[in-house]
C-alpha positions as CSV (number, residue, x, y, z in Angstrom):
1,M,-13.2,-17.0,-5.2
2,T,-11.8,-16.8,-1.7
3,S,-9.7,-13.9,-0.4
4,E,-7.3,-13.8,2.5
5,V,-5.1,-11.0,3.9
6,V,-1.8,-11.7,5.4
7,I,-0.1,-8.9,7.5
8,D,3.6,-9.3,8.4
9,V,4.6,-6.8,11.1
10,K,8.3,-6.3,11.7
11,P,10.0,-3.7,14.1
12,K,10.8,-1.4,11.2
13,E,8.3,-2.2,8.5
14,I,4.9,-3.6,7.8
15,S,4.0,-5.7,4.8
16,I,0.4,-6.6,3.6
17,A,-0.4,-9.2,1.1
18,L,-3.9,-9.9,-0.5
19,L,-4.4,-13.4,-1.8
20,E,-7.2,-14.4,-4.1
21,D,-7.5,-18.2,-4.3
22,K,-4.1,-18.4,-2.7
23,R,-2.6,-16.3,-5.5
24,L,-0.8,-13.0,-4.6
25,V,-2.6,-10.0,-6.2
26,E,-1.8,-7.0,-4.1
27,Y,1.3,-6.3,-2.0
28,Q,2.1,-3.2,0.1
29,N,5.3,-2.7,2.1
30,E,6.4,0.5,3.9
31,P,8.4,1.6,6.9
32,R,6.4,1.9,10.1
33,S,7.7,5.4,10.5
34,A,6.5,6.4,7.0
35,N,5.0,9.9,6.8
36,F,3.1,11.8,4.1
37,S,0.6,9.1,3.5
38,V,-2.3,9.9,1.2
39,G,-5.1,11.4,3.3
40,N,-2.9,13.1,6.0
41,I,-3.9,16.7,6.7
42,Y,-1.5,19.4,7.7
43,I,-1.6,23.0,8.8
44,A,1.3,24.4,6.8
45,K,2.8,27.6,5.4
46,V,3.0,28.8,1.8
47,K,6.7,28.8,0.9
48,K,6.8,30.2,-2.6
49,L,4.3,31.4,-5.2
50,M,4.7,30.3,-8.9
51,P,2.5,32.6,-11.0
52,G,3.7,31.0,-14.2
53,L,2.3,27.6,-13.1
54,N,-0.6,29.2,-11.2
55,A,0.5,27.2,-8.2
56,C,2.6,27.4,-5.0
57,F,4.9,25.3,-3.0
58,V,4.0,24.5,0.6
59,D,6.2,23.4,3.5
60,V,4.7,20.3,5.1
61,G,8.0,19.2,6.7
62,Y,9.2,17.0,3.8
63,E,12.7,17.5,2.3
64,R,11.1,18.8,-0.8
65,D,8.2,21.3,-0.6
66,A,4.8,20.0,-1.6
67,F,3.0,21.2,-4.7
68,L,-0.4,22.9,-4.6
69,H,-2.1,24.1,-7.8
70,Y,-4.7,26.9,-7.7
71,L,-7.4,24.6,-9.1
72,D,-6.7,22.2,-6.2
73,L,-7.5,24.8,-3.5
74,G,-11.1,23.8,-3.8
75,S,-14.2,25.9,-4.4
76,Q,-14.6,26.3,-0.6
77,F,-11.1,27.7,0.1
78,N,-12.4,31.1,1.2
79,S,-14.7,29.4,3.8
80,Y,-11.7,27.4,5.1
81,A,-9.5,30.5,5.2
82,K,-12.0,32.6,7.2
83,Y,-12.7,29.7,9.6
84,L,-9.0,29.1,10.1
85,K,-8.6,32.8,11.2
86,Q,-11.5,32.5,13.6
87,V,-10.1,29.3,15.2
88,Q,-6.6,30.8,15.6
89,S,-7.9,34.1,17.0
90,D,-8.7,32.4,20.4
91,R,-6.3,29.8,21.7
92,K,-8.5,29.0,24.8
93,R,-12.1,28.8,23.4
94,L,-12.7,26.9,20.1
95,Y,-14.9,28.7,17.6
96,P,-17.6,26.1,16.8
97,F,-17.8,24.8,13.3
98,S,-21.6,25.0,13.4
99,K,-21.3,28.8,13.5
100,A,-18.8,29.0,10.6
101,S,-20.1,31.2,7.7
102,R,-20.0,30.1,4.1
103,Q,-18.0,32.4,1.9
104,P,-18.3,32.9,-1.9
105,D,-16.8,30.1,-4.0
106,L,-13.3,30.5,-5.3
107,K,-13.3,31.7,-8.9
108,K,-12.1,29.0,-11.3
109,D,-10.3,31.5,-13.5
110,G,-8.5,33.2,-10.6
111,S,-4.8,33.3,-9.9
112,V,-2.7,32.0,-7.1
113,Q,-1.0,35.4,-6.4
114,Q,-4.4,37.1,-5.8
115,T,-5.5,34.3,-3.4
116,L,-2.4,33.4,-1.4
117,T,0.6,35.2,0.1
118,V,4.0,33.8,1.1
119,G,3.8,32.8,4.8
120,Q,0.1,32.3,4.8
121,E,-1.2,29.3,6.8
122,V,-3.4,26.8,4.9
123,L,-5.1,23.5,5.7
124,V,-4.0,21.0,3.1
125,Q,-4.4,17.3,2.5
126,V,-1.9,14.9,0.8
127,V,-3.4,13.4,-2.4
128,K,-0.2,12.0,-3.9
129,E,2.9,10.7,-2.0
130,P,6.4,11.9,-2.9
131,I,7.5,10.1,-6.0
132,S,11.1,10.1,-7.3
133,T,12.4,13.7,-7.1
134,K,8.9,15.3,-6.6
135,G,7.5,16.3,-3.3
136,P,3.9,15.5,-2.1
137,R,0.9,16.7,-4.1
138,L,-1.7,18.6,-2.1
139,T,-5.3,19.7,-2.2
140,G,-7.2,22.3,-0.2
141,E,-10.5,20.4,-0.4
142,L,-10.4,18.2,2.7
143,S,-12.2,14.9,3.0
144,F,-12.4,12.2,5.6
145,A,-12.9,8.8,4.1
146,G,-14.7,6.0,5.9
147,R,-15.9,2.5,4.9
148,F,-19.4,3.7,3.7
149,L,-19.1,7.5,3.6
150,V,-16.8,10.4,2.8
151,L,-17.3,13.6,4.8
152,I,-16.4,16.9,3.1
153,P,-16.4,19.9,5.5
154,F,-17.9,23.1,3.9
155,G,-19.5,20.9,1.2
156,D,-23.0,21.6,0.2
157,K,-24.5,18.4,-1.3
158,V,-24.9,14.7,-0.9
159,S,-23.7,12.5,-3.7
160,V,-24.3,8.8,-4.2
161,S,-21.9,6.5,-6.0
162,S,-22.9,6.0,-9.6
163,K,-22.3,2.2,-9.2
164,I,-25.5,2.1,-7.1
165,K,-28.0,1.7,-9.9
166,S,-31.4,1.4,-8.1
167,G,-33.2,4.7,-8.2
168,E,-35.2,3.8,-5.1
169,E,-32.0,2.9,-3.1
170,R,-30.3,6.1,-4.2
171,A,-33.3,8.2,-3.0
172,R,-33.3,6.3,0.3
173,L,-29.6,6.9,0.9
174,K,-29.8,10.6,0.0
175,Q,-32.8,11.2,2.3
176,L,-31.2,9.2,5.1
177,I,-27.8,11.1,4.9
178,H,-29.5,14.5,4.8
179,S,-31.2,13.6,8.1
180,I,-27.9,12.6,9.9
181,K,-25.1,14.7,8.4
182,P,-23.7,17.7,10.4
183,K,-24.6,21.2,9.3
184,G,-22.2,22.7,6.8
185,C,-20.8,19.4,5.5
186,G,-21.2,17.5,2.2
187,V,-21.2,13.7,2.0
188,I,-20.2,11.2,-0.7
189,V,-22.0,7.8,-0.3
190,R,-19.7,4.9,-1.3
191,T,-20.9,1.8,-3.2
192,V,-20.6,-0.5,-0.2
193,A,-23.3,1.6,1.6
194,E,-26.0,0.0,-0.5
195,G,-28.6,-1.7,1.7
196,K,-27.0,-0.5,4.9
197,R,-29.1,0.4,7.9
198,V,-29.3,3.9,9.3
199,A,-27.6,2.9,12.6
200,E,-24.4,1.7,10.7
201,L,-24.2,4.9,8.6
202,D,-24.9,7.1,11.6
203,A,-22.2,5.5,13.6
204,E,-19.6,6.1,10.9
205,M,-20.9,9.6,10.3
206,K,-20.2,10.4,14.0
207,I,-16.6,8.9,13.7
208,L,-15.8,11.0,10.7
209,T,-17.2,14.1,12.3
210,K,-15.1,13.5,15.3
211,H,-12.0,13.2,13.1
212,W,-12.8,16.7,11.7
213,E,-13.4,18.2,15.1
214,D,-10.2,16.7,16.5
215,A,-8.2,18.1,13.6
216,I,-9.6,21.6,14.3
217,V,-8.7,21.3,18.0
218,K,-5.1,20.5,17.0
219,V,-5.0,23.5,14.7
220,Q,-6.1,25.7,17.6
221,R,-3.7,24.3,20.2
222,T,-0.5,23.9,18.2
223,Q,1.6,26.9,17.2
224,S,4.5,25.1,15.4
225,R,4.2,25.0,11.6
226,P,4.0,22.7,9.7
227,Q,1.9,20.4,11.9
228,L,0.2,17.1,11.2
229,V,-3.4,17.6,12.4
230,Y,-5.0,14.4,11.0
231,E,-3.3,11.1,10.3
232,E,-4.9,8.4,8.2
233,E,-5.4,5.1,10.0
234,G,-2.5,2.6,10.1
235,R,-1.5,1.1,6.8
236,A,-3.2,-2.2,7.7
237,V,-6.5,-0.6,8.6
238,A,-6.4,1.9,5.6
239,L,-5.9,-1.0,3.2
240,L,-8.7,-3.0,4.8
241,R,-11.1,0.0,4.6
242,D,-10.8,0.1,0.9
243,L,-10.5,-3.6,0.2
244,F,-12.7,-5.3,2.7
245,N,-15.5,-7.4,1.3
246,P,-17.7,-10.2,2.7
247,S,-15.8,-12.8,0.7
248,Y,-12.8,-12.6,3.0
249,E,-12.2,-15.9,4.8
250,N,-9.2,-14.9,6.9
251,I,-7.1,-12.0,8.0
252,F,-3.9,-13.2,9.6
253,V,-1.7,-10.9,11.7
254,N,1.6,-11.8,13.4
255,D,1.6,-8.8,15.9
256,E,-0.7,-8.5,18.8
257,D,-1.1,-4.7,18.8
258,I,-1.9,-4.6,15.0
259,F,-4.1,-7.6,15.5
260,K,-6.2,-5.7,18.1
261,E,-6.3,-2.6,15.9
262,V,-7.5,-4.7,12.9
263,K,-10.0,-6.7,14.9
264,D,-11.5,-3.5,16.4
265,Y,-11.9,-2.0,13.0
266,V,-13.5,-5.1,11.5
267,S,-15.8,-5.4,14.5
268,L,-16.9,-1.8,13.8
269,I,-17.6,-2.2,10.1
270,A,-18.7,-5.8,10.0
271,P,-19.4,-7.3,13.5
272,E,-20.4,-10.7,12.0
273,K,-16.9,-11.0,10.4
274,A,-14.8,-10.2,13.5
275,S,-13.9,-13.9,13.9
276,I,-12.0,-14.0,10.6
277,V,-9.2,-11.8,12.2
278,K,-6.7,-14.3,13.6
279,L,-3.4,-13.9,15.4
280,Y,-0.6,-15.9,13.9
281,N,1.8,-17.4,16.5
282,G,3.7,-19.9,14.3
283,K,7.5,-20.1,14.5
284,V,7.9,-20.1,10.7
285,P,7.8,-16.6,9.2
286,I,4.2,-15.7,8.4
287,F,4.9,-15.0,4.7
288,D,6.7,-18.3,4.3
289,N,3.8,-20.1,5.9
290,F,1.3,-18.8,3.4
291,N,3.6,-19.1,0.4
292,V,3.8,-15.3,0.0
293,T,7.6,-15.0,0.0
294,K,8.0,-17.4,-2.9
295,Q,5.3,-15.6,-4.9
296,I,7.0,-12.2,-4.3
297,K,10.3,-13.5,-5.5
298,A,8.6,-15.0,-8.6
299,S,6.4,-12.0,-9.4
300,F,8.8,-9.0,-9.1
301,G,11.9,-8.2,-11.0
302,K,12.5,-7.3,-14.7
303,T,11.3,-10.6,-16.1
304,V,8.0,-12.3,-15.1
305,N,7.2,-15.8,-16.3
306,Y,3.5,-16.7,-16.6
307,A,2.3,-19.7,-18.7
308,H,4.0,-22.3,-20.9
309,G,7.3,-20.6,-21.2
310,A,5.9,-17.1,-22.1
311,Y,7.1,-14.1,-20.1
312,L,6.8,-10.4,-19.7
313,I,9.7,-7.9,-19.5
314,I,8.8,-4.9,-17.4
315,E,10.9,-1.7,-17.7
316,H,10.4,1.5,-15.7
317,T,11.5,4.9,-17.0
318,E,11.0,8.4,-15.6
319,A,8.0,9.0,-18.0
320,M,6.3,5.6,-18.2
321,H,6.3,1.8,-17.8
322,V,7.1,-0.3,-20.8
323,V,6.1,-3.9,-21.1
324,D,7.2,-6.4,-23.7
325,V,5.3,-9.7,-24.3
326,N,7.4,-12.7,-25.4
327,S,6.2,-16.2,-26.3
328,G,9.6,-17.8,-25.1
329,N,9.8,-21.5,-25.9
330,R,6.1,-21.9,-26.1
331,S,5.0,-24.9,-28.2
332,K,3.0,-24.2,-31.4
333,N,-0.7,-23.9,-31.3
334,E,-2.9,-26.1,-33.5
335,K,-4.2,-22.9,-35.1
336,G,-0.7,-21.9,-36.2
337,Q,1.2,-18.8,-35.5
338,E,-1.9,-16.6,-35.2
339,G,-3.3,-18.9,-32.6
340,T,-0.1,-19.0,-30.6
341,A,0.1,-15.2,-30.7
342,L,-3.5,-14.9,-29.5
343,D,-3.1,-17.4,-26.6
344,T,0.2,-15.8,-25.5
345,N,-1.3,-12.3,-25.6
346,L,-4.5,-13.3,-23.7
347,G,-2.4,-14.9,-20.9
348,A,-0.2,-11.7,-20.9
349,A,-3.3,-9.6,-20.4
350,D,-4.3,-11.6,-17.3
351,E,-0.8,-11.5,-15.9
352,L,-0.3,-7.8,-16.7
353,A,-3.6,-6.8,-14.9
354,R,-2.3,-8.7,-11.9
355,Q,1.1,-7.0,-12.1
356,L,-0.4,-3.5,-12.2
357,R,-2.2,-4.2,-9.0
358,L,0.7,-6.0,-7.4
359,R,3.3,-3.4,-8.1
360,D,0.8,-0.5,-8.0
361,M,2.2,0.8,-11.3
362,G,0.8,4.1,-12.3
363,G,1.0,6.8,-14.9
364,I,1.4,5.7,-18.6
365,I,1.9,2.0,-19.3
366,V,2.8,1.0,-22.9
367,V,2.5,-2.7,-23.8
368,D,4.1,-4.3,-26.9
369,F,2.0,-7.4,-27.5
370,I,2.9,-10.0,-30.1
371,D,1.6,-8.9,-33.6
372,M,-1.8,-10.3,-34.7
373,N,-3.2,-10.1,-38.2
374,L,-6.9,-10.6,-37.5
375,A,-9.0,-7.6,-36.3
376,E,-11.3,-9.9,-34.3
377,D,-8.3,-11.3,-32.4
378,R,-7.1,-7.7,-31.6
379,Q,-10.6,-6.8,-30.4
380,M,-10.7,-10.0,-28.3
381,L,-7.4,-9.0,-26.6
382,Y,-8.7,-5.5,-25.9
383,E,-11.9,-6.9,-24.3
384,R,-9.9,-9.4,-22.3
385,M,-7.7,-6.6,-20.9
386,C,-10.7,-4.5,-19.9
387,K,-12.3,-7.5,-18.2
388,A,-9.1,-8.4,-16.3
389,M,-8.8,-4.8,-15.1
390,Q,-12.3,-4.7,-13.6
391,K,-11.0,-5.8,-10.2
392,D,-8.6,-2.9,-10.1
393,R,-9.7,-0.2,-7.7
394,A,-7.4,2.5,-9.2
395,R,-8.9,4.7,-11.9
396,H,-7.6,3.6,-15.3
397,N,-8.2,4.0,-19.0
398,I,-7.3,1.4,-21.7
399,L,-7.0,2.1,-25.4
400,P,-7.4,-0.5,-28.2
401,L,-4.3,-1.7,-30.0
402,S,-2.6,0.9,-32.2
403,K,-1.4,0.3,-35.8
404,F,1.9,-0.7,-34.3
405,G,0.4,-3.3,-32.1
406,L,0.9,-1.2,-28.9
407,M,-1.7,-0.9,-26.1
408,Q,-1.7,2.2,-24.1
409,I,-3.0,2.2,-20.5
410,T,-3.2,5.0,-18.0
411,R,-3.6,4.2,-14.3
412,Q,-4.0,6.4,-11.3
413,R,-0.7,7.0,-9.5
414,V,-0.8,8.1,-5.8
415,R,2.4,6.5,-4.5
416,P,5.6,5.2,-6.0
417,A,5.4,1.9,-7.8
418,M,6.2,-1.1,-5.6
419,D,9.7,-2.2,-6.4
420,V,11.0,-5.3,-4.7
421,N,14.6,-6.4,-5.4
422,V,14.4,-10.1,-5.9
423,E,18.1,-10.6,-6.8
424,E,20.2,-12.0,-3.9
425,N,23.8,-10.8,-3.2
426,C,26.2,-13.4,-2.1
427,P,26.0,-13.0,1.7
428,T,29.4,-14.5,2.2
429,C,31.7,-12.8,-0.3
430,N,29.6,-9.6,-0.9
431,G,30.7,-9.6,-4.5
432,S,34.4,-10.4,-4.1
433,G,33.9,-13.9,-5.7
434,K,35.8,-15.6,-2.9
435,I,34.1,-17.4,0.0
436,R,35.0,-19.7,2.8
437,S,34.6,-23.4,2.2
438,S,30.8,-24.0,2.4
439,I,31.4,-27.3,4.3
440,L,32.6,-25.2,7.2
441,F,29.5,-23.0,7.3
442,T,27.9,-25.0,10.1
443,D,31.1,-24.7,12.1
444,Q,30.9,-20.9,11.6
445,L,27.3,-20.9,12.9
446,E,28.3,-22.9,16.0
447,G,31.0,-20.4,16.7
448,K,28.3,-17.6,16.6
449,I,26.1,-19.7,18.9
450,D,29.0,-20.2,21.4
451,Q,29.7,-16.5,21.4
452,L,26.1,-15.6,21.8
453,V,25.5,-18.0,24.7
454,N,28.8,-17.9,26.6
455,K,30.1,-14.4,26.0
456,I,26.9,-12.3,25.4
457,G,24.7,-14.3,27.7
458,V,21.7,-14.8,25.4
459,R,20.2,-18.2,26.3
460,K,17.1,-18.2,24.1
461,F,17.3,-17.2,20.5
462,Y,16.1,-18.1,17.0
463,L,18.6,-18.8,14.2
464,H,17.0,-18.1,10.7
465,V,18.7,-19.9,7.8
466,H,17.9,-20.9,4.2
467,P,15.4,-23.9,4.1
468,Y,18.1,-26.2,2.6
469,V,20.5,-25.4,5.4
470,A,17.7,-25.8,8.0
471,A,17.0,-29.2,6.5
472,Y,20.6,-30.2,6.9
473,I,20.8,-28.9,10.5
474,N,17.6,-30.8,11.5
475,K,18.5,-34.0,9.6
476,G,18.2,-37.0,12.0
477,F,16.4,-36.8,15.3
478,F,18.9,-37.8,18.0
479,T,22.0,-37.2,15.8
480,S,21.1,-33.9,14.2
481,L,23.3,-30.8,14.5
482,K,20.4,-29.0,16.2
483,R,20.2,-31.7,18.9
484,Q,23.9,-31.5,19.4
485,W,23.8,-27.7,19.8
486,Q,20.9,-27.9,22.2
487,K,22.8,-30.4,24.4
488,K,25.9,-28.2,24.4
489,Y,24.4,-24.7,24.6
490,G,21.0,-25.3,26.1
491,W,17.4,-25.9,24.9
492,G,17.0,-22.2,24.0
493,V,18.6,-22.9,20.6
494,H,15.9,-22.8,17.9
495,I,16.3,-23.2,14.1
496,I,13.9,-21.4,11.8
497,S,13.6,-22.0,8.0
498,S,13.3,-18.7,6.2
499,Q,12.7,-18.4,2.4
500,K,13.8,-14.8,2.3
501,L,17.4,-15.6,3.1
502,A,20.1,-16.5,0.5
503,F,21.8,-19.9,0.6
504,L,24.6,-19.2,3.1
505,Q,22.9,-16.2,4.8
506,Y,21.8,-16.3,8.5
507,E,20.1,-14.0,11.0
508,F,19.8,-14.2,14.8
509,Y,16.7,-13.0,16.8
510,D,16.2,-12.9,20.5
511,A,13.1,-14.3,22.4
512,N,11.3,-10.9,21.7
513,G,11.9,-11.1,18.0
514,E,14.6,-8.3,18.1
515,F,17.4,-8.7,15.5
516,I,20.9,-9.6,16.9
517,D,23.8,-8.5,14.7
518,M,26.4,-11.3,14.8
519,K,28.2,-10.3,11.6
520,E,32.0,-10.1,11.8
521,E,33.7,-7.0,10.4
522,I,35.2,-9.1,7.6
523,E,31.7,-10.2,6.5
524,T,30.3,-6.7,6.3
525,K,33.1,-5.2,4.2
């Protein structure tokens, strides 16, 4: 299996697609200005105590206060609280972490009102992004995640991933980490650290330690609260940190700054793979070039088709996701109705596992498979679902089919489910049902070009249109509309085919890739 990452960087958002054998399996899209990412650390103030919930609300700068439960304060909360006071007591000279004293562990049966007070400053880390009407979820047990290691300040032990089975390797890693870890910190050794040399692990340990030291310096120097003191790496780098594996063949990026950031990171964690990071300079949008746009439009939405006419219907409610499996117009199987149901359900299991990763669906998922009479078929479906979910990095639990033929799945939820609207509004009528004659569309475009060149003074620009319209404009070499426009308005006129646009939709971009709004007032009503 080959894996490729395609990163589409736009002025206001960044989108990342993971392809396995050219098939889209993971997709992330978020504004470049997005805050409250999982892993960010804040120095914040307790806003309100909730004794009934044994929790509190903390102001981290979000419109809704973040939630912090007493049990999420962490066993080392007392050590953090005392060290925080020592750091803030002297704004000029930083109290060294190596001298920080360990305090007694927080009692598990304690209460929030005996531990915290309103207005108290706490160091907290985001563990779940804001979802729906809920604010971020926090923890007081800080951690700094790297490719091979996770550093835990005030921790007291070295833990090795249970997926590393070799007893000899586990002992080697434990001994090695004990020799290089900073005093007063715990470490979790991740699965990918298996077989790594001491130099690689030591280099990452120093980077993670520096992150912790920089965060404390920010706490000491900044007086405004709340304040972000540690920010997770950029979305592209954060995704690569968790996803990266030696099977990657290419990482394509269409932005030079993000390209350098990604290349530097890959050079750090896998120097021999630095050459797979490539800057994309093509005129065609990067997602169109790698067939990502088409797959997004086919994979999102309420109805998802998969094989031989079968399809899934995916509904999202406040409490859970509900999935219905339908055979559609699927032809009958030689084994009869039971065989048809089994084949449809097995295909649905594969597609559902992909959809869970792709949409990052979390919480409770209930799947209504087609009824099967044979116990061995139901067991085969359960095993197929478990196998298909093995590639999923999120923690999950799958139950066998119930008496009603329902399968229940729980999947870790740390951010809102990815919801891409694949329906296209009519760009010309905006729902009124009346449009200008489509044969005059190219005349309308020429009017925009004339205005852009002769009135605004933009000589070089890119006109993005639907692929069918682009084909019509480019039809013929010497007699094409494109050639006529170039002769009339200059050679700076460029036509770009874009799959994301609706049939009579268009967008103008300048030479720097900045959007030019050429919509008339009547078009935007």
